[in-house]
Structures are given as C-alpha cells and as structure tokens.
ZAROFI-24705 format. One record per residue (C-alpha): residue in one letter; x, y, z. Coordinates in Angstrom, 3 decimals, padded with zeros to 6 digits. Layout:
N
+------+----------+----------+----------+
! code !       c1 !       c2 !       c3 !
+------+----------+----------+----------+
!    a !        X !        Y !        Z !
...
+------+----------+----------+----------+
end
This chain:
407
+------+----------+----------+----------+
! code !       c1 !       c2 !       c3 !
+------+----------+----------+----------+
!    m ! -046.284 ! -011.593 ! -008.932 !
!    r ! -043.467 ! -009.391 ! -010.041 !
!    i ! -039.857 ! -010.787 ! -009.424 !
!    l ! -038.532 ! -007.261 ! -009.210 !
!    d ! -041.016 ! -006.471 ! -006.550 !
!    l ! -039.999 ! -009.428 ! -004.455 !
!    m ! -036.358 ! -008.359 ! -004.802 !
!    l ! -037.043 ! -004.805 ! -003.865 !
!    r ! -038.928 ! -005.776 ! -000.883 !
!    r ! -035.892 ! -007.556 !  000.389 !
!    f ! -033.294 ! -005.172 ! -000.944 !
!    i ! -034.338 ! -001.786 !  000.180 !
!    d ! -033.811 ! -001.494 !  004.041 !
!    v ! -032.250 !  001.804 !  004.293 !
!    g ! -034.376 !  004.846 !  003.473 !
!    s ! -037.007 !  004.385 !  001.024 !
!    l ! -037.721 !  003.934 ! -002.754 !
!    e ! -040.871 !  004.526 ! -004.686 !
!    v ! -041.128 !  002.770 ! -007.965 !
!    t ! -043.768 !  003.212 ! -010.673 !
!    y ! -043.940 !  000.117 ! -013.055 !
!    p ! -044.677 !  000.040 ! -016.870 !
!    d ! -048.294 ! -000.770 ! -016.159 !
!    g ! -048.827 !  002.221 ! -013.758 !
!    l ! -048.489 !  000.349 ! -010.530 !
!    r ! -046.725 !  002.197 ! -007.801 !
!    k ! -044.967 !  000.584 ! -004.843 !
!    t ! -042.969 !  001.919 ! -002.039 !
!    y ! -040.108 !  000.010 ! -000.575 !
!    g ! -038.312 !  000.573 !  002.786 !
!    s ! -039.544 !  003.184 !  005.346 !
!    a ! -039.945 !  006.950 !  005.335 !
!    g ! -037.738 !  007.142 !  008.558 !
!    e ! -034.090 !  008.066 !  008.383 !
!    g ! -031.795 !  007.473 !  005.258 !
!    p ! -031.930 !  008.694 !  001.728 !
!    h ! -035.269 !  008.706 ! -000.156 !
!    a ! -035.839 !  008.567 ! -003.940 !
!    a ! -038.543 !  007.663 ! -006.677 !
!    m ! -038.377 !  006.309 ! -010.107 !
!    t ! -040.431 !  005.314 ! -013.081 !
!    i ! -039.586 !  002.204 ! -015.074 !
!    h ! -041.240 !  002.960 ! -018.562 !
!    t ! -040.731 ! -000.392 ! -020.270 !
!    s ! -041.302 ! -004.113 ! -019.496 !
!    d ! -037.975 ! -004.866 ! -021.044 !
!    a ! -036.176 ! -002.608 ! -018.682 !
!    e ! -038.065 ! -004.232 ! -015.852 !
!    r ! -037.054 ! -007.747 ! -017.017 !
!    r ! -033.189 ! -006.762 ! -017.454 !
!    l ! -033.166 ! -005.212 ! -014.067 !
!    v ! -034.005 ! -008.725 ! -012.625 !
!    l ! -031.247 ! -010.400 ! -014.783 !
!    n ! -028.367 ! -008.106 ! -014.486 !
!    p ! -029.035 ! -004.924 ! -012.474 !
!    g ! -025.468 ! -003.842 ! -012.308 !
!    l ! -025.392 ! -003.348 ! -016.132 !
!    a ! -029.102 ! -002.768 ! -016.735 !
!    f ! -029.809 !  000.067 ! -014.449 !
!    g ! -027.285 !  002.508 ! -016.098 !
!    e ! -028.217 !  001.454 ! -019.687 !
!    a ! -031.972 !  001.999 ! -019.046 !
!    y ! -031.238 !  005.479 ! -017.491 !
!    m ! -029.115 !  006.349 ! -020.695 !
!    d ! -031.887 !  005.131 ! -022.895 !
!    g ! -034.675 !  006.903 ! -020.999 !
!    a ! -036.248 !  003.572 ! -020.039 !
!    i ! -035.915 !  004.600 ! -016.273 !
!    s ! -036.290 !  008.111 ! -015.072 !
!    p ! -036.079 !  009.699 ! -011.469 !
!    d ! -039.295 !  011.096 ! -010.183 !
!    g ! -038.996 !  014.439 ! -008.275 !
!    c ! -035.372 !  013.885 ! -007.647 !
!    d ! -032.139 !  013.571 ! -009.743 !
!    i ! -030.000 !  010.549 ! -010.606 !
!    y ! -027.688 !  011.210 ! -007.659 !
!    a ! -030.551 !  010.843 ! -005.233 !
!    l ! -031.702 !  007.726 ! -006.990 !
!    l ! -028.314 !  006.167 ! -007.023 !
!    h ! -027.765 !  007.089 ! -003.429 !
!    v ! -030.659 !  004.830 ! -002.134 !
!    l ! -029.626 !  002.047 ! -004.440 !
!    m ! -025.871 !  002.171 ! -003.553 !
!    e ! -026.368 !  002.655 !  000.279 !
!    n ! -028.660 ! -000.359 !  000.373 !
!    a ! -026.203 ! -002.424 ! -001.679 !
!    m ! -023.721 ! -002.032 !  001.201 !
!    a ! -026.293 ! -002.873 !  003.949 !
!    p ! -025.762 ! -006.413 !  005.434 !
!    s ! -029.584 ! -007.123 !  005.597 !
!    s ! -029.719 ! -006.705 !  001.769 !
!    g ! -027.253 ! -009.119 !  000.900 !
!    g ! -028.341 ! -011.597 ! -001.779 !
!    s ! -031.626 ! -010.080 ! -002.465 !
!    l ! -030.716 ! -008.988 ! -005.824 !
!    i ! -030.198 ! -012.469 ! -007.022 !
!    g ! -029.293 ! -011.384 ! -010.661 !
!    e ! -026.626 ! -009.081 ! -009.402 !
!    r ! -025.221 ! -011.687 ! -007.002 !
!    v ! -024.875 ! -014.215 ! -009.859 !
!    a ! -023.449 ! -011.675 ! -012.417 !
!    s ! -020.929 ! -010.428 ! -009.792 !
!    s ! -019.761 ! -013.996 ! -009.106 !
!    v ! -019.235 ! -014.676 ! -012.803 !
!    r ! -017.272 ! -011.250 ! -013.173 !
!    y ! -014.953 ! -012.185 ! -010.463 !
!    l ! -014.234 ! -015.424 ! -012.120 !
!    r ! -013.612 ! -013.654 ! -015.427 !
!    r ! -011.696 ! -010.770 ! -013.934 !
!    g ! -008.380 ! -011.784 ! -015.141 !
!    w ! -009.728 ! -011.669 ! -018.760 !
!    i ! -011.719 ! -008.592 ! -018.207 !
!    q ! -008.620 ! -006.856 ! -016.972 !
!    f ! -006.169 ! -008.454 ! -019.417 !
!    n ! -004.521 ! -005.348 ! -020.783 !
!    p ! -001.758 ! -006.015 ! -023.247 !
!    e ! -000.237 ! -003.091 ! -025.178 !
!    k ! -002.826 ! -002.944 ! -027.977 !
!    r ! -005.817 ! -003.393 ! -025.585 !
!    s ! -004.346 ! -000.864 ! -023.269 !
!    r ! -004.339 !  001.721 ! -025.967 !
!    s ! -007.884 !  000.916 ! -027.082 !
!    n ! -009.063 !  001.180 ! -023.498 !
!    v ! -007.399 !  004.537 ! -023.058 !
!    a ! -008.793 !  006.003 ! -026.277 !
!    h ! -012.277 !  004.955 ! -025.170 !
!    h ! -012.447 !  007.637 ! -022.404 !
!    y ! -009.241 !  009.877 ! -022.711 !
!    d ! -009.519 !  010.652 ! -026.487 !
!    l ! -012.964 !  012.161 ! -026.126 !
!    d ! -013.129 !  015.867 ! -027.344 !
!    g ! -010.886 !  017.840 ! -025.212 !
!    r ! -013.559 !  020.568 ! -024.753 !
!    l ! -015.749 !  018.070 ! -022.771 !
!    y ! -013.089 !  018.088 ! -019.908 !
!    q ! -012.806 !  021.798 ! -020.031 !
!    l ! -016.442 !  022.061 ! -018.941 !
!    f ! -015.846 !  020.565 ! -015.569 !
!    l ! -011.991 !  020.162 ! -014.696 !
!    d ! -009.862 !  022.819 ! -013.099 !
!    r ! -007.672 !  025.140 ! -015.287 !
!    d ! -004.745 !  022.798 ! -015.014 !
!    r ! -006.888 !  019.716 ! -016.103 !
!    q ! -006.232 !  017.432 ! -013.332 !
!    y ! -008.300 !  014.428 ! -013.932 !
!    s ! -007.691 !  012.851 ! -010.528 !
!    c ! -008.410 !  013.265 ! -006.837 !
!    a ! -007.774 !  016.662 ! -005.480 !
!    y ! -006.383 !  017.336 ! -001.919 !
!    f ! -008.424 !  019.327 !  000.473 !
!    q ! -006.471 !  020.545 !  003.468 !
!    t ! -009.422 !  022.293 !  005.022 !
!    g ! -012.326 !  021.198 !  002.876 !
!    h ! -013.092 !  024.612 !  001.902 !
!    e ! -010.681 !  025.050 ! -001.001 !
!    t ! -011.721 !  025.845 ! -004.487 !
!    l ! -011.055 !  023.075 ! -007.151 !
!    d ! -008.203 !  024.823 ! -008.571 !
!    e ! -006.656 !  025.305 ! -005.032 !
!    a ! -007.146 !  021.745 ! -004.137 !
!    q ! -005.575 !  020.519 ! -007.217 !
!    e ! -002.549 !  022.889 ! -006.736 !
!    t ! -002.303 !  021.556 ! -003.233 !
!    k ! -002.417 !  017.909 ! -004.507 !
!    k !  000.421 !  018.454 ! -006.815 !
!    r !  002.508 !  020.058 ! -003.900 !
!    h !  001.624 !  017.127 ! -001.746 !
!    i !  002.973 !  014.675 ! -004.241 !
!    a !  006.027 !  016.700 ! -005.022 !
!    a !  006.950 !  016.779 ! -001.234 !
!    k !  006.761 !  013.014 ! -001.351 !
!    l !  009.042 !  012.802 ! -004.336 !
!    k !  011.832 !  014.468 ! -002.245 !
!    l !  012.795 !  016.990 ! -005.045 !
!    d !  015.581 !  018.193 ! -003.124 !
!    r !  017.804 !  019.636 ! -005.764 !
!    p !  017.278 !  020.847 ! -009.272 !
!    g !  017.916 !  018.956 ! -012.283 !
!    l !  016.422 !  015.666 ! -011.143 !
!    t !  015.161 !  013.425 ! -013.768 !
!    v !  011.417 !  012.461 ! -013.337 !
!    l !  009.285 !  009.935 ! -015.171 !
!    d !  005.430 !  010.733 ! -015.161 !
!    i !  003.665 !  007.479 ! -015.995 !
!    g !  000.188 !  008.408 ! -017.425 !
!    c !  000.835 !  012.126 ! -017.623 !
!    g ! -002.579 !  013.064 ! -018.726 !
!    w ! -002.584 !  016.710 ! -020.215 !
!    g !  000.663 !  017.446 ! -018.747 !
!    g ! -000.278 !  019.409 ! -015.622 !
!    m !  001.845 !  017.383 ! -013.142 !
!    a !  004.902 !  017.365 ! -015.404 !
!    l !  004.815 !  020.987 ! -016.148 !
!    t !  004.413 !  021.813 ! -012.500 !
!    l !  007.515 !  019.629 ! -011.430 !
!    a !  009.497 !  021.303 ! -014.232 !
!    r !  008.543 !  024.942 ! -013.603 !
!    d !  008.413 !  024.974 ! -009.805 !
!    y !  010.999 !  022.297 ! -008.830 !
!    g !  013.416 !  022.517 ! -011.700 !
!    a !  013.001 !  018.965 ! -012.638 !
!    n !  013.615 !  017.431 ! -016.242 !
!    v !  010.522 !  015.348 ! -016.852 !
!    v !  009.473 !  012.845 ! -019.344 !
!    g !  005.656 !  012.239 ! -019.443 !
!    i !  004.219 !  009.131 ! -021.152 !
!    t !  000.583 !  008.404 ! -022.030 !
!    l ! -001.403 !  006.233 ! -024.471 !
!    s ! -003.963 !  009.053 ! -025.236 !
!    t ! -003.277 !  010.831 ! -028.568 !
!    e ! -005.496 !  013.685 ! -027.561 !
!    q ! -003.672 !  014.292 ! -024.252 !
!    l ! -000.334 !  013.995 ! -025.889 !
!    q ! -001.064 !  016.655 ! -028.383 !
!    t ! -002.464 !  018.981 ! -025.607 !
!    a !  000.524 !  018.319 ! -023.190 !
!    r !  002.967 !  019.115 ! -026.000 !
!    a !  001.252 !  022.301 ! -026.877 !
!    r !  001.166 !  023.398 ! -023.326 !
!    a !  004.824 !  022.773 ! -022.827 !
!    a !  005.733 !  024.945 ! -025.985 !
!    e !  003.269 !  027.536 ! -024.656 !
!    a !  004.792 !  027.638 ! -021.222 !
!    g !  008.527 !  027.805 ! -022.771 !
!    l !  009.320 !  024.356 ! -021.058 !
!    s !  009.858 !  022.222 ! -024.085 !
!    d !  013.563 !  021.958 ! -023.159 !
!    r !  012.788 !  020.526 ! -019.716 !
!    v !  009.584 !  018.486 ! -020.464 !
!    r !  009.143 !  015.891 ! -023.047 !
!    f !  005.921 !  013.949 ! -023.714 !
!    e !  005.749 !  010.534 ! -025.614 !
!    l !  003.103 !  008.258 ! -026.740 !
!    l !  004.556 !  005.042 ! -025.029 !
!    d !  003.403 !  002.126 ! -022.934 !
!    y !  005.177 !  001.715 ! -019.624 !
!    r !  006.238 ! -001.615 ! -020.537 !
!    l !  008.554 ! -000.318 ! -023.178 !
!    l !  010.544 !  001.946 ! -020.700 !
!    r !  014.319 !  001.516 ! -021.048 !
!    t !  015.674 !  004.537 ! -019.124 !
!    r !  016.356 !  005.001 ! -015.294 !
!    y !  015.102 !  008.067 ! -013.546 !
!    d !  015.807 !  009.852 ! -010.171 !
!    r !  011.997 !  009.993 ! -009.487 !
!    i !  008.831 !  008.429 ! -010.757 !
!    v !  005.312 !  009.606 ! -010.308 !
!    s !  002.090 !  007.987 ! -011.493 !
!    v ! -001.309 !  009.681 ! -010.631 !
!    g ! -004.515 !  008.036 ! -011.717 !
!    m ! -002.878 !  005.562 ! -014.062 !
!    f ! -002.529 !  002.287 ! -011.860 !
!    e ! -006.339 !  001.867 ! -011.987 !
!    h ! -005.862 !  000.929 ! -015.751 !
!    v ! -003.003 ! -001.540 ! -015.211 !
!    g ! -005.245 ! -004.673 ! -014.633 !
!    v ! -004.639 ! -007.250 ! -011.810 !
!    g ! -002.763 ! -009.555 ! -013.949 !
!    h !  000.010 ! -006.944 ! -014.805 !
!    y !  000.676 ! -005.673 ! -011.280 !
!    r !  003.917 ! -007.444 ! -010.962 !
!    t !  004.963 ! -006.295 ! -014.385 !
!    f !  004.174 ! -002.686 ! -013.453 !
!    f !  005.997 ! -002.589 ! -010.203 !
!    k !  008.924 ! -004.401 ! -011.545 !
!    k !  009.132 ! -001.905 ! -014.360 !
!    v !  009.088 !  000.825 ! -011.627 !
!    r !  011.779 ! -000.845 ! -009.856 !
!    d !  013.787 ! -001.206 ! -012.957 !
!    s !  013.228 !  002.420 ! -014.128 !
!    l !  014.451 !  003.926 ! -010.764 !
!    k !  017.938 !  004.787 ! -010.068 !
!    d !  019.471 !  003.204 ! -006.999 !
!    d !  018.506 !  006.085 ! -004.705 !
!    g !  015.288 !  006.881 ! -006.533 !
!    v !  011.874 !  007.647 ! -005.125 !
!    a !  008.488 !  006.884 ! -006.725 !
!    v !  005.010 !  007.934 ! -005.864 !
!    i !  002.011 !  005.932 ! -007.002 !
!    h ! -001.356 !  007.617 ! -006.485 !
!    s ! -004.379 !  005.386 ! -007.299 !
!    i ! -007.992 !  004.804 ! -006.450 !
!    g ! -008.450 !  001.916 ! -004.262 !
!    r ! -011.006 !  000.030 ! -002.130 !
!    n ! -011.107 ! -000.512 !  001.569 !
!    d ! -012.252 ! -004.150 !  001.468 !
!    s ! -010.929 ! -007.322 ! -000.273 !
!    p ! -010.338 ! -007.781 ! -003.918 !
!    g ! -013.384 ! -007.404 ! -006.111 !
!    t ! -014.468 ! -006.475 ! -009.553 !
!    t ! -015.482 ! -003.442 ! -011.595 !
!    n ! -019.189 ! -002.557 ! -012.022 !
!    p ! -020.096 ! -003.830 ! -015.526 !
!    w ! -021.692 ! -000.487 ! -016.657 !
!    i ! -018.415 !  001.259 ! -015.702 !
!    d ! -016.418 ! -001.226 ! -017.488 !
!    k ! -018.502 ! -001.086 ! -020.618 !
!    y ! -019.067 !  002.625 ! -021.031 !
!    i ! -016.395 !  004.550 ! -018.954 !
!    f ! -013.251 !  002.739 ! -018.113 !
!    p ! -012.974 ! -000.598 ! -020.091 !
!    g ! -010.272 ! -002.803 ! -018.381 !
!    g ! -010.188 ! -000.551 ! -015.389 !
!    y ! -010.314 ! -001.492 ! -011.750 !
!    s ! -009.815 !  000.083 ! -008.243 !
!    p ! -007.459 ! -002.342 ! -006.532 !
!    a ! -007.410 ! -003.342 ! -002.899 !
!    l ! -004.244 ! -002.496 ! -000.944 !
!    s ! -003.762 ! -006.345 ! -000.102 !
!    e ! -003.265 ! -007.248 ! -003.820 !
!    t ! -001.314 ! -004.162 ! -004.643 !
!    l !  001.152 ! -004.725 ! -001.687 !
!    a !  001.244 ! -008.349 ! -002.571 !
!    a !  002.663 ! -007.533 ! -005.974 !
!    i !  005.107 ! -004.920 ! -004.642 !
!    e !  006.473 ! -007.533 ! -002.394 !
!    t !  007.651 ! -009.656 ! -005.233 !
!    t !  009.886 ! -006.989 ! -006.627 !
!    g !  012.084 ! -006.032 ! -003.670 !
!    l !  010.893 ! -002.474 ! -003.629 !
!    w !  010.346 ! -000.737 ! -000.235 !
!    v !  007.128 !  000.784 !  000.685 !
!    t !  008.466 !  003.806 !  002.450 !
!    d !  005.090 !  005.596 !  003.021 !
!    c !  001.346 !  005.030 !  002.493 !
!    e ! -001.359 !  007.511 !  002.937 !
!    i ! -005.009 !  006.991 !  002.552 !
!    l ! -007.264 !  009.737 !  001.209 !
!    r ! -010.948 !  008.892 !  002.162 !
!    l ! -013.238 !  011.603 !  001.126 !
!    h ! -010.947 !  013.728 ! -000.955 !
!    y ! -012.106 !  012.268 ! -004.225 !
!    a ! -015.756 !  012.466 ! -003.232 !
!    k ! -015.390 !  016.259 ! -002.818 !
!    t ! -013.556 !  016.377 ! -006.047 !
!    i ! -016.191 !  014.557 ! -008.006 !
!    e ! -018.974 !  016.548 ! -006.322 !
!    i ! -017.390 !  019.810 ! -007.791 !
!    w ! -017.013 !  017.998 ! -011.313 !
!    r ! -020.660 !  016.948 ! -011.078 !
!    e ! -021.807 !  020.389 ! -010.280 !
!    r ! -019.795 !  022.006 ! -013.055 !
!    f ! -020.842 !  019.397 ! -015.550 !
!    n ! -024.546 !  019.942 ! -014.808 !
!    a ! -024.047 !  023.673 ! -015.050 !
!    r ! -022.541 !  023.201 ! -018.568 !
!    r ! -024.727 !  020.346 ! -019.636 !
!    v ! -026.151 !  022.193 ! -022.655 !
!    d ! -022.607 !  022.659 ! -023.996 !
!    a ! -021.875 !  018.859 ! -023.424 !
!    a ! -025.013 !  018.069 ! -025.290 !
!    a ! -023.828 !  020.267 ! -028.190 !
!    l ! -020.542 !  018.323 ! -028.320 !
!    y ! -022.284 !  014.975 ! -028.136 !
!    d ! -025.968 !  014.196 ! -027.535 !
!    e ! -028.522 !  013.728 ! -024.647 !
!    r ! -027.686 !  010.007 ! -024.374 !
!    f ! -023.932 !  010.905 ! -023.843 !
!    c ! -025.033 !  013.528 ! -021.231 !
!    r ! -027.136 !  010.961 ! -019.361 !
!    m ! -024.181 !  008.553 ! -019.376 !
!    f ! -021.824 !  011.139 ! -018.099 !
!    e ! -024.264 !  012.167 ! -015.340 !
!    f ! -024.752 !  008.547 ! -014.267 !
!    y ! -020.930 !  008.098 ! -014.264 !
!    l ! -020.220 !  011.086 ! -012.062 !
!    a ! -023.074 !  010.483 ! -009.684 !
!    g ! -022.091 !  006.883 ! -009.223 !
!    a ! -018.251 !  007.752 ! -008.893 !
!    e ! -018.929 !  010.164 ! -006.131 !
!    l ! -021.185 !  007.874 ! -004.189 !
!    s ! -018.664 !  005.047 ! -004.446 !
!    f ! -016.371 !  007.128 ! -002.244 !
!    r ! -019.153 !  008.414 !  000.135 !
!    v ! -020.947 !  005.059 !  000.828 !
!    q ! -019.209 !  002.050 ! -000.819 !
!    g ! -015.580 !  002.017 !  000.415 !
!    h ! -013.619 !  003.544 ! -002.190 !
!    m ! -010.619 !  005.717 ! -001.265 !
!    n ! -007.303 !  006.765 ! -002.770 !
!    f ! -004.006 !  005.617 ! -001.736 !
!    q ! -000.611 !  007.152 ! -002.242 !
!    l !  002.397 !  004.721 ! -001.980 !
!    q !  006.002 !  006.112 ! -001.845 !
!    l !  008.364 !  003.343 ! -003.134 !
!    t !  012.082 !  003.127 ! -003.124 !
!    r !  014.910 !  000.699 ! -004.148 !
!    a !  017.226 !  001.322 ! -001.224 !
!    i !  016.401 !  001.203 !  002.356 !
!    d !  018.064 !  004.545 !  003.097 !
!    a !  016.770 !  006.518 !  000.033 !
!    t !  014.583 !  008.690 !  002.318 !
!    p !  015.225 !  010.223 !  005.719 !
!    l !  014.400 !  008.426 !  009.077 !
!    t !  011.149 !  010.325 !  009.493 !
!    r !  008.409 !  012.064 !  007.404 !
!    d !  009.287 !  015.461 !  008.663 !
!    y !  010.967 !  016.406 !  005.345 !
!    m !  007.551 !  015.807 !  003.520 !
!    f !  005.845 !  018.485 !  005.782 !
!    e !  008.652 !  020.766 !  005.651 !
!    a !  008.865 !  020.631 !  001.743 !
!    e !  005.088 !  021.097 !  001.449 !
!    k !  005.108 !  024.128 !  003.689 !
!    r !  008.005 !  025.753 !  001.807 !
!    s !  006.213 !  025.236 ! -001.544 !
!    s !  002.725 !  026.649 ! -000.403 !
+------+----------+----------+----------+
end
C-alpha cells in the first residue's frame, strides 16, 4: 500500500485534493464540500518517494522540475489546498516526513540562520543580485520590494507603495529639514530618495547587494539628489556614525535569530540620544519557528520571519524603548497578489531572462508567499524604537497629522 496515500488520507481534511499517481491510479482526498479544491499529477516514482521523506522541500523541487503538475488549476490553487490543511489541527502529524524534518530544522536553526558578514553578503547576492530587469516585470515604478500599505484596499500598487513610504515617514517624526537618516537595507533606493526629496533629510543607505547599489546610485544622480543621498555597500555591523533617524524596511528578516541582539544594539548605538528608529519586517503570529526548507534553499537562504516574542526579547536587552508597534495583517497578501498577477502577465519576458525552470521557481515562491499571509499566520510588524523615554510625543496623534499633511 502506498505510504503517500495513507499520509494524504489523514492530511486532507479541508477541501479536497485529487492525485494522479505515476502508475495512473487516481485518488481523491477530503470532501467536495466547503474549502479549496485542486488536483495534481505526480509524474515520477522518485517524486512520490521524496514527498514522503521531506515534503517541505520535495514538493517545490518536483514542481520546478516538472515531476509534479497541477491538473485543471494553477500552482496557487494547489498550494492553497496543501497550506490550508497544514494549518488544520486535525491534520497535525499526518505528514510524518515533514514533522521529522521540521523538528530537525528547528534544532539546526541557529546554524541555518548563522549570518556573519561574508555569509550575509552571499545570501543577499543569491536573491537581490538577480538581473534587475526581472524585478521591473512585477514591482511598482519605485521598485519597493516590500509590503505596501492599503488604506482602502482599492489602491493601485504604485499608490499603495507611496502610501507605505508616507506611513513610515510619519513614524520617523521627520519634523524638521536636515535630519540625518540611516536606511539599513536600502534596496534600490526608493525610500532613501523619497525621504530626501519630500522631507528634506540627508540620507545614507546601506546594502549588501551590488546590483541594488549601482541602481540606487544611478537613481540618486538622475534625480539630482546625490548631494543629499549616499549609498554604500556596507554591513550594518560596521556602522560607526550616529544618526537622527534610522529606518529599515524588509531587512530584519535576513539578520538571523542569533544576531538579533547584535542588530538592535547596533541600532541603539547608531541613534542619537533623541533619535527615532522604525523597523518594518515580516513576522509570524505564533511562537518561534523555522523557515520552509525550499524557501531557504532557493529564495532567501539564511532568512526567517520572526515571532514578536523573540524580537522583543532581543530589544529588551539593549535598553531601547518600543514606543509604537503596528501589525499589518493582509497588506502583504494583497501586495504579493499583485506581484503574482504582474509576473504571470510577463512570464514570457522572465523566461527570456532565465528559463522555464526559473519561472516555475518564481511562480511557486510568489504563490506560497501570498498564501503564507492569507492562511498561515504571517504578517508584518512595524516597531518604532527610541533611546530616550521622551523622544516622541505623549500620544500618536503626531503620526496621523504628519501622514495627512504629506498625502
């Protein structure tokens, strides 16, 4: 009797999944009632075997290689069924291979997320030093590769990303021109350029991506802002200057749990006495966990979405004040949904840059990432941090007022 068949009988409890096995046998798991529905074909016996042993890694690899294909649906629908059931209490433990692999990953997560300077640069290059034309296929015009902010839910991607930058700027309390701002993990420079152009700040952006560095510098020159914005290839641990404000968007996920205290101590040391920092990161709404092995291998090596509990525990050791915390729940799901639609519309262009296997990898990544926010408890958090107890006003009204003025 097939081991995978026994596992899926116990695993699929929400919606239904139809599976065609390599020998042509077709089985349906779950029920045709409420819940998502999908079908797939497993084309090789090797793929079936690997799904039993380590489904968290094997499923994505088999899809990339064409050893698994959706039937009458797309990869998003197929992942929806699987990821929804992975969160169902009744299915816990039914995928024995994943349960064992997950336990081993948790024991090894200190090593998996051990990100010294050399390894951090290599990890960043793996994803962010891809051909810049790839990201132009699906990002907004400012190339914000992080969660947008939807005030109504009906904004375009460009509008929502502009709103995100205003939202963060309001939390930075940019109440006078000429403030010095450090942008840790500056990406292609959009946030830094916005803070300089629209708020009169003097900004230093640091990154470990050579591709992003070149683009950011070129954008600053093109915008005539090179005198107020400087971009450097620099690890945050090597910072030696103090700033009025610090912002970091979408970088903390790459720090690694063993380096959290080092990161927040560096934030503290890099802030002036009355300074304000805002850290924007993907997080999880449950207890500390691990990164999916496929994501770690193919997309974000060394990356991890932290729980607030482990993040705040690290901050508490530095003496920093957490002066504000906001949880963004479905904002990233909406952001990635738009990215996924845009990527699919330009898939031919992506294949011309790389190949079909790469396109399958990227499809799998975007679909899984969106669903992690819709059904698996991922969210974003924004933390405002200060050194001094009185660095910000008594109430949050100044944030709302600043955001309204800049809209």
